[in-house]
VEXNU-668380 format. One record per residue: x, y, z of N, C-alpha, C, CB in turn; residue in one letter. Coordinates in steps of 0.2 Angstrom, whole numbers, padded with zeros to 4 digits, always signed. Glycine has a CB too. Layout:
XYZXYZXYZXYZa ...
//
This chain:
-0015-0134+0071-0012-0128+0073-0010-0125+0066-0006-0129+0077m -0011-0119+0065-0009-0115+0059-0001-0115+0058-0012-0108+0058a +0001-0117+0052+0008-0117+0051+0010-0112+0046+0011-0124+0049r +0005-0108+0043+0006-0103+0037+0002-0097+0039+0004-0106+0030f +0005-0092+0041+0002-0086+0043+0002-0081+0038+0005-0083+0050r -0004-0079+0036-0005-0074+0030-0007-0067+0033-0009-0077+0025l -0004-0062+0032-0006-0055+0034-0009-0051+0029+0000-0052+0037g -0014-0048+0031-0018-0043+0026-0020-0037+0030-0024-0046+0023l -0021-0032+0027-0024-0025+0029-0032-0026+0029-0021-0019+0026v -0035-0023+0034-0042-0023+0034-0045-0016+0032-0045-0024+0041r -0041-0012+0028-0044-0006+0025-0049-0008+0019-0038-0002+0022y -0053-0003+0018-0057-0004+0012-0054-0006+0006-0062+0002+0011l -0047-0003+0005-0044-0005-0002-0042-0012-0003-0038-0001-0002n -0043-0016+0003-0041-0023+0002-0048-0028+0002-0037-0026+0007t -0053-0024+0002-0060-0028+0003-0061-0033-0003-0066-0023+0004a -0059-0030-0009-0060-0035-0015-0056-0041-0014-0059-0031-0021a -0050-0040-0012-0046-0046-0011-0048-0051-0006-0038-0044-0009l -0052-0049-0001-0054-0053+0005-0061-0056+0004-0054-0048+0011r -0064-0055-0002-0071-0057-0003-0071-0065-0003-0073-0055-0010q -0074-0068+0002-0074-0075+0003-0067-0078+0004-0078-0078-0003d -0062-0075+0005-0055-0077+0006-0055-0082+0011-0050-0072+0007l -0057-0081+0017-0056-0085+0023-0059-0092+0022-0059-0082+0029a -0065-0093+0018-0068-0099+0017-0064-0103+0012-0075-0098+0015s -0060-0100+0008-0056-0103+0003-0049-0105+0004-0057-0099-0004n -0047-0103+0010-0040-0105+0012-0040-0112+0015-0037-0099+0017l -0034-0115+0014-0033-0122+0017-0033-0121+0025-0027-0125+0015p -0035-0126+0029-0035-0126+0036-0029-0124+0040-0038-0132+0039p -0023-0125+0037-0017-0124+0040-0015-0116+0039-0011-0128+0037e -0019-0112+0036-0017-0105+0035-0021-0101+0040-0019-0103+0028v -0018-0097+0044-0021-0092+0048-0020-0085+0045-0017-0092+0055e -0026-0082+0045-0027-0075+0042-0026-0070+0047-0033-0075+0038l -0022-0066+0047-0020-0061+0052-0021-0054+0049-0014-0061+0055l -0024-0049+0053-0025-0042+0050-0021-0037+0055-0032-0040+0050y -0018-0032+0051-0014-0027+0055-0013-0021+0050-0007-0030+0057a -0010-0016+0052-0008-0010+0048-0002-0012+0043-0006-0004+0052s -0001-0009+0038+0004-0010+0033+0011-0011+0037+0004-0006+0027p +0012-0006+0041+0019-0006+0045+0019-0012+0049+0019+0001+0049a +0014-0013+0053+0014-0019+0057+0015-0026+0053+0008-0020+0061e +0012-0026+0047+0013-0032+0043+0021-0033+0041+0009-0032+0037l +0024-0027+0039+0031-0027+0037+0035-0029+0042+0033-0020+0035a +0034-0027+0049+0038-0029+0054+0037-0037+0056+0036-0025+0061r +0031-0039+0055+0029-0046+0056+0033-0050+0051+0022-0047+0056g +0033-0048+0045+0036-0052+0039+0044-0052+0041+0035-0049+0032l +0047-0047+0042+0054-0046+0044+0056-0050+0050+0056-0039+0045l +0052-0051+0055+0053-0054+0061+0052-0062+0061+0049-0051+0067s +0048-0064+0055+0047-0071+0055+0040-0073+0058+0052-0075+0058g +0036-0068+0060+0030-0069+0063+0024-0071+0058+0027-0063+0067e +0026-0069+0052+0022-0071+0046+0026-0074+0041+0019-0064+0043l +0022-0079+0037+0025-0082+0032+0025-0078+0025+0022-0089+0030e +0019-0074+0025+0018-0070+0019+0013-0065+0021+0014-0074+0013a +0013-0059+0017+0009-0053+0019+0009-0048+0013+0011-0050+0025g +0003-0045+0014+0002-0039+0009+0006-0033+0012-0006-0037+0008l +0011-0031+0010+0016-0027+0013+0017-0021+0009+0022-0030+0016v +0020-0015+0012+0022-0009+0008+0027-0011+0003+0024-0004+0013p +0026-0008-0003+0031-0010-0008+0038-0008-0007+0029-0007-0015s +0039-0003-0003+0046-0001-0001+0049-0006+0003+0046+0005+0003v +0046-0011+0006+0049-0016+0010+0053-0021+0006+0044-0020+0014l +0050-0022+0000+0054-0027-0005+0060-0023-0007+0050-0029-0011y +0060-0017-0009+0066-0013-0011+0071-0013-0006+0064-0006-0013a +0070-0013+0001+0075-0013+0006+0077-0020+0008+0071-0010+0012r +0074-0025+0006+0076-0032+0008+0074-0037+0003+0072-0034+0015h +0077-0036-0003+0075-0040-0009+0078-0047-0008+0077-0037-0015p +0083-0048-0004+0086-0054-0003+0082-0059+0002+0093-0053+0000q +0078-0056+0006+0074-0059+0011+0067-0062+0008+0072-0055+0016k +0065-0059+0002+0058-0060+0000+0057-0062-0007+0053-0054+0001f +0052-0066-0009+0049-0067-0015+0042-0064-0016+0049-0074-0017l +0041-0062-0022+0034-0059-0024+0029-0064-0027+0035-0053-0028l +0023-0063-0024+0018-0067-0028+0016-0064-0034+0012-0068-0023l +0016-0068-0040+0015-0064-0046+0008-0061-0047+0015-0070-0052p +0008-0055-0050+0002-0052-0052-0003-0050-0047-0002-0056-0057d +0000-0048-0041-0005-0046-0035-0002-0040-0032-0005-0051-0030l -0006-0034-0032-0004-0028-0029-0010-0024-0026+0001-0024-0033s -0008-0019-0023-0013-0013-0022-0010-0007-0026-0015-0012-0014i -0013-0005-0031-0011+0000-0035-0016+0005-0038-0006-0003-0040s -0014+0010-0041-0019+0015-0044-0015+0018-0050-0021+0020-0039a -0019+0019-0055-0017+0023-0061-0020+0030-0061-0019+0019-0068s -0017+0034-0057-0020+0041-0056-0023+0041-0049-0026+0042-0061g -0027+0046-0047-0029+0047-0041-0032+0041-0037-0035+0053-0041r -0030+0040-0031-0032+0034-0027-0037+0036-0022-0026+0031-0024v -0037+0042-0019-0042+0044-0014-0040+0042-0007-0048+0041-0016g -0035+0038-0006-0034+0036+0001-0027+0036+0003-0037+0029+0002s -0023+0040-0001-0016+0041+0001-0016+0049+0000-0010+0037-0003v -0017+0053+0005-0018+0060+0004-0014+0064+0009-0025+0062+0006l -0011+0070+0006-0007+0074+0010-0011+0081+0011+0000+0076+0007f -0013+0082+0017-0017+0088+0019-0012+0094+0021-0022+0087+0024f -0013+0100+0019-0008+0105+0021-0011+0112+0021-0002+0105+0016y -0008+0116+0025-0011+0123+0025-0006+0128+0021-0011+0125+0033r -0009+0133+0019-0005+0138+0015-0003+0136+0009+0001+0140+0020g +0003+0139+0006+0006+0138+0000+0010+0132+0000+0009+0144-0003d +0009+0127-0004+0014+0121-0004+0021+0122-0004+0012+0116-0009l +0023+0127-0008+0029+0129-0009+0033+0133-0003+0030+0134-0015r +0029+0134+0002+0031+0137+0008+0032+0133+0014+0027+0143+0009e +0032+0126+0012+0032+0121+0018+0039+0120+0020+0029+0115+0016l +0044+0122+0017+0051+0121+0019+0052+0123+0026+0056+0124+0014s +0055+0119+0030+0056+0121+0037+0050+0120+0042+0059+0128+0038g +0044+0119+0039+0039+0119+0043+0037+0111+0045+0032+0122+0040k +0034+0110+0050+0032+0103+0053+0027+0100+0049+0031+0103+0060t +0028+0094+0046+0023+0090+0043+0023+0083+0047+0026+0088+0035v +0017+0081+0048+0016+0075+0052+0014+0069+0047+0010+0076+0057a +0017+0063+0049+0016+0058+0045+0013+0052+0049+0023+0055+0043l +0008+0048+0045+0005+0042+0048+0011+0037+0050+0000+0039+0043t +0010+0034+0055+0015+0028+0056+0013+0022+0053+0015+0027+0064p +0008+0022+0049+0005+0015+0046+0008+0013+0040-0002+0016+0045e +0012+0017+0036+0015+0014+0030+0021+0018+0028+0010+0014+0024s +0027+0014+0027+0033+0018+0024+0033+0019+0017+0039+0013+0026e +0029+0016+0013+0029+0017+0006+0026+0024+0005+0025+0012+0002t +0021+0026+0008+0017+0032+0007+0022+0038+0009+0011+0033+0010s +0025+0037+0015+0030+0042+0017+0036+0043+0012+0033+0040+0024v +0038+0038+0009+0044+0038+0004+0041+0042-0002+0046+0031+0002a +0035+0040-0004+0032+0044-0010+0031+0051-0008+0026+0040-0012l +0029+0053-0003+0028+0060-0001+0034+0064-0001+0024+0060+0006l +0039+0061+0001+0046+0064+0002+0048+0065-0006+0051+0060+0006r +0047+0061-0010+0049+0062-0017+0045+0067-0020+0048+0055-0021i +0039+0067-0019+0034+0072-0022+0036+0079-0019+0027+0071-0021l +0037+0080-0013+0039+0086-0010+0046+0089-0011+0037+0086-0002l +0050+0084-0010+0057+0087-0010+0060+0087-0017+0062+0082-0006e +0059+0082-0021+0061+0081-0028+0057+0085-0033+0062+0074-0030d +0051+0084-0033+0046+0087-0038+0044+0094-0036+0040+0083-0039f +0044+0096-0030+0042+0103-0028+0048+0107-0025+0036+0102-0023q +0053+0104-0023+0059+0107-0021+0057+0110-0014+0060+0113-0025g +0053+0106-0010+0051+0108-0003+0054+0103+0002+0043+0109-0002v +0057+0106+0007+0060+0102+0013+0057+0103+0019+0067+0102+0012r +0051+0100+0021+0049+0101+0028+0052+0098+0033+0041+0099+0028p +0050+0098+0039+0053+0094+0045+0047+0089+0046+0054+0099+0051r +0049+0083+0046+0045+0077+0047+0044+0075+0054+0046+0072+0042y +0038+0073+0056+0037+0070+0063+0032+0065+0062+0036+0075+0068v +0032+0060+0066+0027+0055+0066+0021+0057+0071+0030+0048+0069r +0015+0057+0069+0010+0059+0073+0004+0061+0069+0012+0064+0078g -0001+0064+0073-0007+0067+0070-0006+0074+0067-0013+0066+0074g -0012+0077+0065-0012+0083+0062-0012+0089+0066-0018+0084+0057p -0012+0088+0073-0012+0093+0078-0005+0096+0080-0016+0091+0084g -0005+0099+0085+0002+0101+0088+0006+0106+0083+0006+0095+0089g +0002+0110+0080+0006+0115+0076+0008+0113+0069+0011+0118+0080g +0006+0107+0067+0009+0104+0061+0006+0108+0055+0007+0097+0060a +0009+0109+0049+0007+0112+0043+0005+0107+0038+0013+0117+0041w +0005+0101+0039+0003+0096+0035+0002+0089+0038+0008+0096+0029g -0001+0085+0035-0002+0078+0038-0004+0073+0032-0008+0078+0042y +0000+0068+0032+0000+0062+0027-0005+0057+0031+0006+0059+0025l -0010+0055+0027-0015+0050+0030-0016+0045+0024-0022+0053+0032a -0017+0039+0026-0018+0033+0022-0024+0029+0024-0012+0029+0021i -0026+0025+0019-0032+0020+0021-0038+0023+0023-0029+0016+0026g -0042+0020+0027-0048+0022+0029-0048+0029+0033-0052+0017+0033d -0043+0030+0036-0042+0037+0039-0042+0042+0034-0036+0037+0043e -0039+0041+0028-0039+0046+0023-0045+0047+0020-0033+0044+0018a -0049+0042+0019-0056+0042+0017-0060+0046+0021-0059+0035+0016l -0060+0045+0028-0064+0049+0032-0062+0056+0032-0063+0046+0039r -0055+0058+0032-0053+0065+0032-0055+0069+0026-0045+0065+0033l -0056+0065+0020-0058+0069+0014-0065+0072+0016-0059+0064+0009r -0069+0069+0020-0075+0072+0022-0075+0078+0026-0080+0067+0025k -0069+0078+0030-0068+0084+0035-0061+0085+0036-0071+0082+0042s -0058+0088+0031-0050+0089+0031-0047+0093+0036-0048+0092+0024p -0042+0091+0039-0038+0095+0044-0035+0101+0042-0033+0091+0048p -0034+0102+0035-0031+0108+0032-0034+0109+0025-0023+0107+0031f -0034+0115+0022-0038+0116+0016-0035+0113+0010-0039+0123+0015p -0028+0113+0010-0025+0110+0004-0025+0102+0004-0018+0113+0003g -0025+0099-0002-0025+0092-0002-0021+0089-0008-0032+0088-0001v -0017+0085-0007-0013+0081-0013-0015+0074-0013-0006+0083-0013l -0017+0071-0019-0018+0064-0019-0011+0062-0022-0024+0062-0024d -0007+0058-0018-0001+0056-0020+0000+0052-0026+0003+0052-0014l -0005+0047-0027-0004+0043-0034-0006+0048-0040-0009+0038-0033a -0011+0053-0039-0012+0057-0044-0006+0061-0046-0018+0061-0042g -0003+0064-0042+0003+0068-0043+0009+0064-0046+0006+0072-0037i +0010+0058-0044+0014+0053-0047+0013+0052-0054+0015+0047-0043w +0007+0051-0056+0005+0049-0062+0006+0055-0067-0003+0047-0063m +0004+0061-0064+0005+0067-0068+0013+0068-0070+0003+0074-0064e +0017+0067-0065+0024+0068-0066+0028+0062-0070+0027+0069-0059r +0026+0056-0069+0029+0051-0072+0025+0047-0078+0031+0045-0067t +0019+0048-0078+0015+0045-0083+0014+0037-0081+0018+0045-0090g +0015+0036-0075+0015+0029-0073+0010+0028-0067+0022+0026-0071l +0007+0022-0066+0003+0020-0060+0008+0020-0054-0001+0014-0061p +0005+0019-0048+0009+0018-0042+0007+0012-0039+0008+0025-0038f +0012+0008-0036+0011+0002-0033+0012+0003-0026+0015-0004-0036v +0007+0003-0022+0007+0004-0014+0009-0002-0010+0001+0007-0012f +0007-0008-0012+0008-0014-0008+0009-0020-0013+0002-0015-0004a +0013-0025-0011+0014-0031-0014+0013-0037-0009+0021-0031-0018v +0012-0043-0012+0011-0049-0008+0018-0052-0008+0006-0054-0011l +0021-0052-0002+0028-0055-0002+0028-0061+0003+0033-0049+0001a +0033-0065+0001+0034-0071+0005+0041-0072+0007+0032-0078+0000l +0042-0074+0013+0049-0075+0016+0052-0081+0012+0049-0077+0023r +0058-0080+0009+0061-0085+0005+0062-0092+0008+0068-0082+0002r +0064-0092+0014+0065-0099+0017+0059-0103+0018+0068-0098+0024e +0053-0100+0017+0047-0103+0018+0045-0107+0012+0041-0098+0019v +0047-0105+0006+0045-0108+0000+0046-0116-0001+0049-0105-0006l +0052-0118+0001+0053-0125+0000+0048-0130+0004+0060-0127+0002a +0047-0128+0010+0043-0132+0015+0035-0131+0014+0044-0130+0022a +0034-0125+0011+0026-0123+0010+0024-0122+0003+0025-0117+0014e +0027-0125-0002+0026-0123-0009+0018-0126-0010+0030-0127-0014r +0016-0131-0008+0009-0134-0009+0004-0129-0006+0008-0140-0006g +0006-0127+0000+0001-0122+0004+0001-0116+0000+0003-0121+0011t +0007-0113-0002+0007-0107-0005+0003-0107-0012+0014-0105-0007l +0003-0113-0016-0001-0113-0022-0008-0112-0020+0000-0120-0025r -0011-0115-0014-0018-0115-0012-0019-0108-0010-0019-0120-0007e -0014-0105-0007-0015-0098-0004-0016-0093-0010-0010-0095+0000v -0011-0094-0015-0012-0090-0021-0018-0091-0025-0006-0091-0026a -0020-0097-0026-0027-0098-0029-0033-0095-0026-0028-0106-0030g -0033-0095-0019-0038-0092-0015-0038-0085-0016-0037-0094-0008a -0032-0082-0016-0032-0074-0017-0034-0072-0024-0024-0072-0016l -0032-0076-0029-0034-0074-0036-0041-0075-0037-0030-0078-0041y -0044-0080-0034-0051-0081-0034-0055-0076-0030-0053-0088-0031l -0053-0074-0024-0056-0069-0021-0056-0062-0024-0053-0068-0014s -0050-0061-0027-0049-0054-0031-0055-0054-0037-0042-0054-0034r -0055-0060-0041-0060-0060-0046-0067-0059-0044-0059-0067-0050a -0069-0062-0038-0076-0062-0036-0077-0055-0033-0077-0067-0030r -0072-0052-0029-0072-0045-0027-0073-0040-0032-0067-0044-0022g -0069-0040-0037-0070-0035-0042-0076-0036-0046-0064-0036-0048v -0079-0042-0046-0086-0043-0050-0091-0041-0045-0086-0050-0052a -0090-0040-0039-0096-0038-0034-0094-0032-0030-0097-0044-0029q -0092-0027-0033-0090-0021-0030-0096-0017-0026-0087-0016-0035l -0102-0018-0028-0107-0015-0024-0108-0019-0018-0114-0016-0028s -0106-0025-0017-0107-0029-0011-0101-0027-0007-0107-0036-0012e -0095-0027-0010-0089-0026-0007-0089-0019-0003-0083-0026-0012v -0092-0014-0007-0092-0007-0004-0096-0006+0002-0096-0003-0009a -0100-0012+0004-0103-0011+0011-0099-0011+0017-0108-0017+0011r -0092-0013+0016-0087-0013+0021-0085-0006+0022-0082-0017+0019e -0088-0001+0019-0085+0006+0019-0085+0009+0026-0089+0010+0014r -0081+0014+0027-0081+0018+0034-0088+0021+0034-0076+0023+0034p -0091+0022+0039-0098+0025+0040-0098+0032+0037-0100+0025+0047r -0093+0035+0037-0093+0042+0034-0094+0043+0027-0086+0046+0036e -0093+0037+0023-0094+0037+0016-0101+0034+0014-0088+0033+0013l -0104+0037+0009-0110+0034+0006-0108+0028+0002-0114+0039+0002s -0113+0023+0001-0112+0018-0003-0109+0020-0010-0118+0013-0004l -0112+0025-0013-0110+0027-0020-0102+0030-0019-0114+0033-0022e -0101+0033-0014-0094+0036-0013-0089+0030-0013-0093+0040-0007e -0091+0025-0009-0086+0019-0008-0086+0015-0015-0089+0014-0003a -0091+0014-0018-0090+0011-0025-0086+0015-0030-0097+0010-0028q -0087+0021-0030-0082+0026-0034-0075+0025-0032-0084+0033-0034a -0074+0025-0026-0067+0024-0023-0064+0017-0025-0067+0024-0016y -0068+0012-0025-0066+0005-0026-0064+0004-0034-0071+0000-0024l -0068+0008-0038-0067+0007-0045-0060+0010-0047-0072+0011-0049l -0057+0014-0043-0051+0017-0044-0045+0013-0042-0050+0024-0041g -0046+0008-0039-0041+0003-0036-0039-0002-0041-0043+0000-0030l -0033-0005-0041-0031-0010-0046-0027-0015-0042-0027-0007-0052e -0027-0021-0044-0024-0027-0040-0019-0031-0043-0030-0031-0037y -0017-0029-0049-0013-0033-0053-0005-0031-0052-0015-0033-0061d -0001-0035-0055+0006-0033-0055+0009-0034-0062+0010-0036-0049l +0006-0031-0067+0007-0032-0074+0014-0029-0076+0002-0030-0078s +0016-0029-0082+0022-0026-0084+0022-0019-0083+0023-0027-0092g +0017-0015-0084+0017-0008-0083+0018-0006-0075+0011-0004-0086v +0015-0011-0071+0015-0010-0064+0022-0011-0062+0010-0014-0060k +0025-0016-0065+0032-0018-0063+0037-0012-0065+0035-0024-0066q +0036-0009-0071+0040-0003-0073+0039+0003-0068+0038-0001-0080e +0032+0004-0066+0031+0009-0061+0035+0008-0055+0023+0010-0060a +0035+0002-0052+0038+0000-0046+0046+0001-0047+0037-0007-0044l +0048-0001-0053+0055+0000-0054+0057+0008-0054+0057-0003-0061r +0053+0012-0057+0055+0019-0057+0054+0022-0050+0049+0023-0062v +0050+0020-0046+0049+0022-0039+0056+0020-0035+0043+0018-0035f +0058+0014-0037+0064+0011-0034+0070+0015-0036+0065+0004-0035y +0070+0017-0042+0076+0021-0045+0076+0028-0041+0075+0023-0053q +0070+0031-0040+0070+0037-0036+0073+0036-0029+0063+0040-0035h +0071+0030-0026+0074+0029-0019+0081+0028-0019+0070+0022-0016l +0084+0024-0024+0091+0023-0025+0095+0030-0026+0093+0018-0031a +0092+0034-0030+0095+0040-0031+0096+0044-0025+0091+0044-0037r +0091+0044-0021+0091+0048-0015+0095+0044-0009+0083+0048-0012r +0097+0038-0010+0102+0035-0005+0097+0031+0000+0106+0040-0002g +0091+0030-0002+0087+0026+0003+0087+0019+0002+0080+0029+0002e +0089+0016-0003+0091+0009-0004+0098+0009-0008+0085+0006-0008i +0102+0004-0008+0108+0004-0011+0108+0003-0019+0112-0002-0008p +0103+0000-0021+0102-0001-0028+0095-0003-0030+0107-0006-0031s +0093-0003-0036+0087-0005-0038+0087-0013-0039+0084-0002-0045v +0082-0016-0035+0083-0024-0035+0079-0027-0041+0079-0026-0028p +0081-0033-0043+0077-0037-0047+0071-0039-0044+0082-0042-0050e +0066-0040-0048+0060-0043-0046+0061-0051-0046+0054-0041-0050f +0060-0054-0040+0060-0062-0040+0053-0064-0038+0066-0064-0035r +0050-0068-0042+0043-0070-0041+0043-0078-0039+0039-0069-0047f +0038-0079-0035+0037-0086-0033+0035-0090-0040+0032-0087-0028v +0038-0096-0041+0036-0100-0047+0031-0105-0044+0043-0104-0049d +0025-0103-0046+0019-0107-0044+0018-0113-0048+0013-0103-0044l 
//
């Protein structure tokens, strides 16, 4: 029976991390797939021992989690799969309804910073799809990749691209977090899980033409490869600084009490 449950997202953006991963994990590890928001809830509730979760989760609950070193889903510039579609003039969205994907809190938090703080726009936010009279829609993951081909509204913002333009920094969408109480009992298993993830990442990045075959059917193989080339999977010093700046914005807005320190698993 599995005693270590690892949660991942099955979007194309994690395909490089999943390359041969299942076959390299120890037998006591169960690999589970869900949306980013569902993984966050699972980690908070104790249904997962570790998971690739929205980066905002760590900012909200730093006392509960440790970070796996040097692992993220991030982008330096346009990412192509976190997109805000809108109608009319962006500056005229104040008071108008904007629909938000329910699948990730990080992208929602980033959108609010970009609209409210960088653009001075204050829409009315609702959870749901792009219909029902909405003037904008935030989409992520494979849904965003599909909507790029047939957008619900004429205007489109790539959130990571705008963030880079305004801050000069990459954006970290997801981190690999572990519940703190798991570490003492599962340190050996965690080392094996980390090794398997690092190995899968190396193989996946080296075989992007193969990884791209997991693409949504709306994308050509060439489009999927170009998209994957824009993704990054490290949590280096510049990524940590980018995450810190994001957290500073959240703290200034009152969405978290303070900017947390980064606490990493000592492997």
